N, C-alpha and C positions, 0 to 999 in steps of 0.2 A: 504494499501499499501506500510504503515511503517514496519507492520508486513511480508511482503513479502522481503522489501528489508532488513532485517534484517536476515531473514533465509536466505535470499544471500549470505549475507557477512559469516554467519556462515557455507555454505555450501564450500564457497572460503577458510576458513579456512582449511575446511578436507581435499581442493583437493592438497592443499599446503603440508601440515603433508602427505598424498598418495605417492604424489611425489618424496618425502624428504625418505619414508620408503622403494621406490621403488630405490632410487640411495643411501641410503646405503647399502642395500642389492645385487644393482651390484657391490659397491665397493670392500665386502670384498665376492665377486661370490657366495652369497649367493641365488643360479638360477639352472636352469635346467642344467648337466652337461655330460659331456657323460660317467661319471664313475659310477655314479650314475643311482640305476636300475629303480627309478622311476621319474612319470612326476609333476617338480616342476619349476613352470616360474614366471617372476615378470610378473606385467600387468601393463603395463606402458599404457596399451590402459585406464584405469582409471583413468587418469589424466584430462580425457574428467569432470569431475567433479566440476574441477578450472573451465574450460572455462564453466559450467553453472553457474556455481556462479556468473563468473564475466560477464556474460549475461543479467542474470536476476537484476544484482544489476544497471547494466548502463540501462534497461529498466525504462524511466521514468515512463509508466503509463500502466499498463496492462488495464485499462478504455479506451485508445487512441491506436487505435490499428496502431501502424506503422510497420515499417520494423526490428526495434529493438525489438518490442513484439515478431513479429513472431519467429526472430531470439533464441528471446529466449526459444520460448514455443519447437521449434526444439531441439536445443541444449538440453533440460531437457529430449525433450523423448526419445532421442540417451542415455543421458548417465544413464535414469531410467533402459533401457535393459541391459547397459553394466557392469551398476552397480550390477544389481540384480544377471547375469551370472559371474559377480568374485565372488561374497558371493560365490552359487553352486560351482566354480570354487575352490578358494580356500579350502573349509571346508572339499573337497574331500583329497586337497593336504595333511590337516591338518590328517588329517585318517591315508594316506598311510605313513608321517613321524611319528608320534607315531608308527605305525604298526611294521616300522621297523627302531624302534631309534636307538636298539642296532648295527643292521651291521653296519647302517650307522654310529656311533660313530668309529667303526673297520676298516674300508672301508681308506686303503691305502693315499688312493687319495683325500680324501676331510678331510680338518681338524674338529677340535671341534666344532670353531667357527663359518664354514660356518653352520655344523648340524643345530646349534643352532641359527645360520642366517636363515636356511629353516624354520623352525618352528616359530621363533617371526616374521618372514616377513610375513607369510601364515595368522597366527592369528591378525594383527596388522589391515593387509591389508581386511580382513576379516569383521572385525567390520567398519571401514572406510567406504568399501562398503553399509554394512547395514545402517550406519547412512546417508550414502550420498543419498540410497534410501528412506528413510524418508524424507528428506529434502525436496528430489525433490517431491513427493507425494504431501506437505504440498504445495508446490507453486505448483505446476499443478491443485491442489483441489482448490487454492489462485483467478486464473484467469480463470476456466475453462470455465465459463459462460463469457466472456469475446471473445469467440473464437470460442465455439461451436453453431451452426446454431439451429431453432426450425425447419424452413420450409424445406420440402425437395423436390427435383427438382423429375418433373414425366417424362422427356425423358431421361435417362440417364441409357438406356438398355444396349448400350457397355461396359459403365465405371462398369454395375452389373456383367456382365457374366465375364468382367480381373478380379474385385476381389475376385470371387466364385474362377475361375483358380487359382489365385494368392492360396488363403487359402488351395487349395486341393493339387497343388503345393507343396506347405511349408512345408504341413506334409508329403509327401510322402518322399519328403527331408529327413526331421528330422528323419523318421524313418529310412530311406537307411545310415543316419548318426549313429544312433542306431546299427542298424546290422551290419557294418561293425567291428564296435568296440566288437560285440560280437564275430564274428569270427574269428575277428585277436587275440583273444587270446591265440588260440591255437597254433600259431608260439611264442609265449613269450612274454616279455614284451618288450620288446626294439623296435620292429616295432608298436606293439600298442602305446606305450607312444611316438614316433615319430608320429603317426599319428597324434595324438591328441595332439602334441607341436605346428604342421602347421594348424589344424584347430579347437584349442581349440575356436575359438569367432568366428565359424559360426552359433552353435546354434542361438546365440544373434541376429545374419542378419536375421536368418528362422525366429524367432518371429517379428520381424522388418516388415519382407512383409506381416505377419498375420495381423499385425495389418493395413498395406497399403491396403491390402484386405476388413478387416474391414470398412475401413473409406470409398473406394469405394464403400461397398454395403448402405452405407449410403446414398449415393445422395444428397449429399449437394449442392447449390445455383451457380450457374456456378463461378459468381466474388467473391464468399465468401472467409473470411480467412481461414477458413480450406479446401478448394479446394486449396489454396496457401499453406499451408502447408504438402498436400497430394502430391502437384507437388514436390516440395525442400526433402523431403522423399524419394520419389518416384527416382528421379534425383541421388540423390547420393547415396543412394541402389544400382545402378548400379555396382558405380565400382568396391565394393568387393563382389559383386553376383560375379562378372568376376574372381576376385581374386581367389575365392575359389573352382569354378568351374575349370581354370586351375590347380588348383595346384591340383584337384581331376582328372584331366586328367592325368596331369602328374606321378599322382603315378602310375596309372592305365600303361599307355605306358613307363615307364622305368622297372618298372616292367616285362613286356612282351619281352624288345627291349633286359634288361639282363639276358634274360632266365632262370627266375624264375618260380618257381610252381606253377603262380598266382589263378589258378581254383581252387588251394589245399586251397587256403588263404580266397576268397571271392568267391561264386557262381557266375557263370557268370550275371544270372537275377539280382545280386545284383549290380552289379557292369555296366548294361546296364542300369538299371532305376535310380543308381544315377547321370551319367554321363545327360539320357536324363531330367531328373527333373532339375538338372542343367542349360541347356542349353535351354528348355520350362521357368525358370525362369528369364534367363536374358532377351529371346523376349516379357515378357510379360512384364518384369520391362520399358523395349526400346520402346513396345509401348504404355505401359500405361504413360512412359512422355511426346512422342507423341503427343499423345491424349491432356493429359493436357494443351501440351502449348498454346492449341488453345483456353481456357479460362484463360488462365496464362497470357495471352500478347496481346498490340495492332498489328495489321496487320499494315507494311510500304507497303507505295504503292512505292517501289523499280521499275521504269519503266529502268529495262534493256532491252539494246537493243536486237535484235534477236540472232544477231549474239554472243554475251556473256550469254544470255540463252542457245544459245546452247552448247557452250563451257560449261558451267557446267553440262549441260544436259550428255553431251558427258563422260565428267568427272568421273561422277557418273557411267556410266557405266563400264566406264575402271576401277574405284576400286572395283565395285561388281564384275568383271569378278579375278580380281586379289585376292579380297579376299578370292571366294571360289579356288581359283587354291592355296592358302596359306592352308586352309581349309586341298584340297584332298591333297596336299604333304604331310601334316605330319600323315593323315589318310595311306595315301602309303608307309612312312617310319617307319610308326610304324608297318605294316601288315610286310612290308620284313626286320623288326629289323634291322633298322640302326642305326649302332653305336651311330652317332655324336648328337641324340636326347640324348643321358644320359648326356653331356654337357651342355644342356643347362637346364638355372634356372626354378622356376615354376613363375615370373613377367612377363613373356614376353607376350603378350599380342595384339600385332600387327594385325591378323587373325579380333580380333572383334574390334577394333578400324576402320580399315580398311572400314568393315559393316557399322560401325557408321557413318563414312566421304560417305559413297554413298547414305545411307538416308539421311544428311544434304545437301549434294548437290545437290539432288532430289528436295529436297524443295527448295532450293534457285534458280532452275528455275524457280519457279512459278513467273506466274506477280505481286501477291501478296505475298509479306515475312512475316513470324511472324518475331517479335520483336528479338527471341532466336536463331533463325536458324542462322545468322552469325555469333554472337558472340558463342556459339556450335561451329560448321564448323568450326572456326580459332584457338578452345582452342581444340580439337579434332583432329587436324593437329598437334600442339604442342606435343602433347604428343604421337603422330605417330612418329615425328622425335626423341623422346628420346626412344619408346619402340623398334625401327628396331638399333640400336647403339650394342648393345651387341650380338646381332645376326649376325652383319657383323665384329666387333671385333674378335667374337670368331672361323668364316670363318676364318679368315688371319692369328690365331692361328695358328688352326689347320691345313690348307693346308701347312704353311712355315712350320712347324715341323715334313711332314708326317703323319701325322694323330696318330702321336706315334704308330704306329700299331701292335709294337711289345708285351708293355704293354696292351693293349684295349686286343688285343686277347687270352694275356695268364689269362684276369681277367675275359672277359664273355665271352670267345670261348674258352677256354682251350688249346690254342695255336694252335688249327687247320688251315690247309693251305688254307681253305675255305676260312677262314676269313682273310687271308692276301691278298688274292686275290679280296675278296669285298673291302675291304678297296682303296685299290688302284685303282678300276676303280669304282665299279658301284655305289659304296659308294662315294664317291668322285665325279663323276657328278652327282649323286642326288644332294649332299649336296653343288656344286656351282650353278643349277639350281634353289634352293631355295633361293641361296645368292643372286643371279641375280635379283631373285624379290624383296626380303628385301633391296635389291640398289633402284632399281624402287622404291620403295615407299617412299623412304629418298627422293629421290631427285624430286619426283613428291612433295610431302609432303611439301618440301621444298620452291615449285614451287607455288603451290595453298593457300601457308599460306602466302606469300609475298602478292601473288593477291590478297586474300582475306581484311587483312591491310591495301592497298591501296583502296577497296573499303570501309571501315571505314572510312579511311582519310579524303574520300571528304563527308564531310557532312556540307551542307548548312547553320546549325544550329548554327556553329559556330560564327560569327559575330553578332549573335542576340542577344547575352549576354554582360550586360553594369558590370562593374564593381562596385555595391553596400556591402553591408553587408553580403547578405547571401552569394555571390559569396564570399568575403572575407575569409570569412568561411573556404568555400570549398576549396580556394586555402592552406588554411594552411592545413588543410588534405590532398591536395595533394601533397605538400612539404613534409609530415611525411611520405608517402607512397613512396617515391620517396627514405626518407635516408632507409626506410627498404631494398627497389632493391640492395642499394649500401651497407647495412650492409649483406641480402643474397649472392650475388657475393662474396664478397671474403672470406664470409666461405665455399662459393665452391671453389674458388679457392685456399685457404689455404689446403679442402680434395682434390682436383685432387693432389695438386703437395704433402702431405704425401701418396697418394695411389700409384702415380708415381711412386716416390721412394721408397716404399716397393716394391713395382712392379720388380724395375731394382735390388734391389738388395734381393731378392729370388725366382729369379725365376727358383733356382734349384730346386725348389719344386719339386710334381707328378704332371704332364697335368692336373690332375681333379681338383687337390685342386687350381692348379695359374687359371683355366677357371670360377671355381665358386666361388672363393674367390677376387681375385687379380683383374683380367681383367672384372669379373660381376662389381666388384666396381669400376672399370672406368668408367663402362656404366652407373652406379646408380649416379656420380658425374656430367655427363651433364645435370642431371636434376636441382642439386643446380646451372646453369650456361644458362639452356634458359629461363626460366620461369621468372628468375630477372633480366635479360635484357627486356624481354618484357615490365617489371612492368617501368623500368627507362627510359622506352624510351614511354610507352603511360599516364604515373604520371601526366603529366603537362596538359593531352587535357580529363582528367578524365569528368569535370566539362561538359565542353563544348559540349564533344564527351559522349553522355549515352552508345551508342555500344560499345565503349573499356571501359569501365566500368562494363557494366554488362559481358563483357570478362573476363577482371579481377579479377572482382566478383568468376564468374565461375572457374576459375585457379586456385587460391587460395581456393577453397572450395575442392575442388580435389584433390590439395596436402594436403591438409589440413587432408582430409580421408587416402589417403594412408599413411601419417605420420602413425596418428592412429594405422590403421590396420596392418603396417609391422615392427614394430619398436620392438614391443615385440618378432619378429620373426632374428632378424638381431644378437643379443646382447645373444650370448647361452655360458655362461659361461668364461671355458679358454679356448675357442674356439677362442674367438675374439681375432681378431690381438687391436694393438698401434690405426692405421689406421683407423677398425672399429668405436673405441673408439672415435677417434675424431669423425667421421661420425655422429657415434649416438648425442654424446653432440649438434652437427652442426644444424641437426634436431628435437633433443628436442627444441632448441631452432626457430629455423625457426616454430617450429606448434604455438608457442605463435608469432611470426611474421606475419604468414597466418591469424591467426584468430584478429589479429589490421588491417588489409588490410583486412579483410571482413567487419568489424565493420567502417573502414573509408568510405568503399566504401558504404555502405549500409546508412550510414548519408549522402554522396553527392546524394545518390538519395532523402532521406527523405528532403533534402533542393530544389532539383529540384521539386521535385512535389508535395511537401508540403504534404506529405502524413499522414493524422493525423487526424480520426473522434472519436467523441467522443459516448461513447455506452448509446443507444440508447435498449427500448425495442425492436424493431422491429428487424426484421433478417435482417442478413447485406449482402441485396441483392444490397443495391448500394455502395457496398465497393471497394474503386479506387482500385486496383492492386497496389501496391507500385514497384514494377520494371517494371513499363510500364510508355508511357511517353505518354498524348494525342496531346501536343505539335507535338510529331511527327506525328502522325498517320493523322496529314492535311499537311501533310509537300508530295512532290514529287519528288524522288530521280531518277535521268536520269544518267545513267552508261552506260558506251562502252568501247571497247577494251583503244580506243585514250586517255579515259580517268584515265585507270588502267595503 
């Protein structure tokens, strides 16, 4: 174990150096620039090696399986995939820079310091990523016997089918990604490198999904640590997979809407293959996660009243209808070349989130509710609130300014009279109907979030705890989590003030830039306010109410994955304004804050469950799920509308 701890400390140091390397490259703008032909970008995502080292260092022992050991293994697996992909990306970056080094030095928009910074950053990052891969492999090889199971489960045919389907769709998705790069070479480097910029991390998530499929085919025991790890990997992979599916869809729809010859760039069969495999990928991950929930969580015997169960079921049907309507509006508007879709960013995932809300509402309406369903429902509702903000803001901005008919028609429709009529009548009506749906999603999400929060609050286990040695440690963790919430809230307020100030004083810019930078930026700051507020409100109830603790754990995990996957794409050279730089700095620190919150929530779960077993040669068929509570399974909860 001392060897693992030494290796973990070295990995932590490598992660710190990697973060400093990216920070220095960002300071001198030695990164992707709109004035350079080739793709080069800082990989802030490789900062995960720092968190992998910290997680492995905090793990008391890999021979005692606890939540911290499982966290360390999961973060190490993600770090291994990310750093391996970074080595390949940096290698091609170095080749591209060396190949055109003379032309870069003669470029009037790029200084000589930036050129040498491009080369030095990519070289150093490639070396550090390779060292991180070696260290992570050393850690995983030292503890693999502690979490791999020997005994296979006989009755797991559905998981085997899902695993095979994941492998097949992952291979097809990787093939379509390579094929898109091949066909895009015919239209020049600008669009091809733009495509690489927004999808450079997609192959590593595809490889992680292949690993998930292999874990499903292994058919490990139901209550084993490997099953817990598989569940965590599948649930975390949903968010980035949805993100890249949305990028692929927007890449396709924006090209169709703007009237470009998209069929000459990429064949129709390839675009259909890419979108269909992406949709199948997301559906398989959701099905896999919902399937594993039954084996990774205990049942709560929640005796909802028949009226409340009916309310949840009807709400699920309404959410499903709205989700289908949102997808239909998106497809129809793309078919009609609706102009306003051009103004929407690639991170709006409200239709996918409403689909998840539908599934969780149906599960919550059952007589016996899985432990993870209610926290997952509350988490998804909070993200629904955030995802609809930009769409409503963009509608108000465009409708207030008459959709900038002259500018849009001149750019995309060459000033045709049909365009002006379409913008003022048909397009405006279509946009209003879609915005009305999103407004309903926002209001309904707020109402449902409050109702589910009240359900979580009504917890009869609250009075059963006495202040003892363990609970005093938990109270200390709760205070630390509360302080982190206040720090994140203050940072979010600072970012919001800076963003609004910049929007007011730079409102004369082109409407497309205003929407995709200033207003989109304002909507993103909502994320920095909603979740810290929830963290502050529930921070004192985490030990007494494990549903709140699990919900906060889910929120911070998704936010950690969100920041990690999006940070590289929000810092693009000289195009970054000072408000974006403040935002990026706040999110880098938020990355550490979310990781600390995850660790302290897991420590609280460990304190409550006392989840630790020694390593024995027998398979882990009796492993106790660290995220479940046997105490809660023997409790019966009775809820009605009057209680809520």
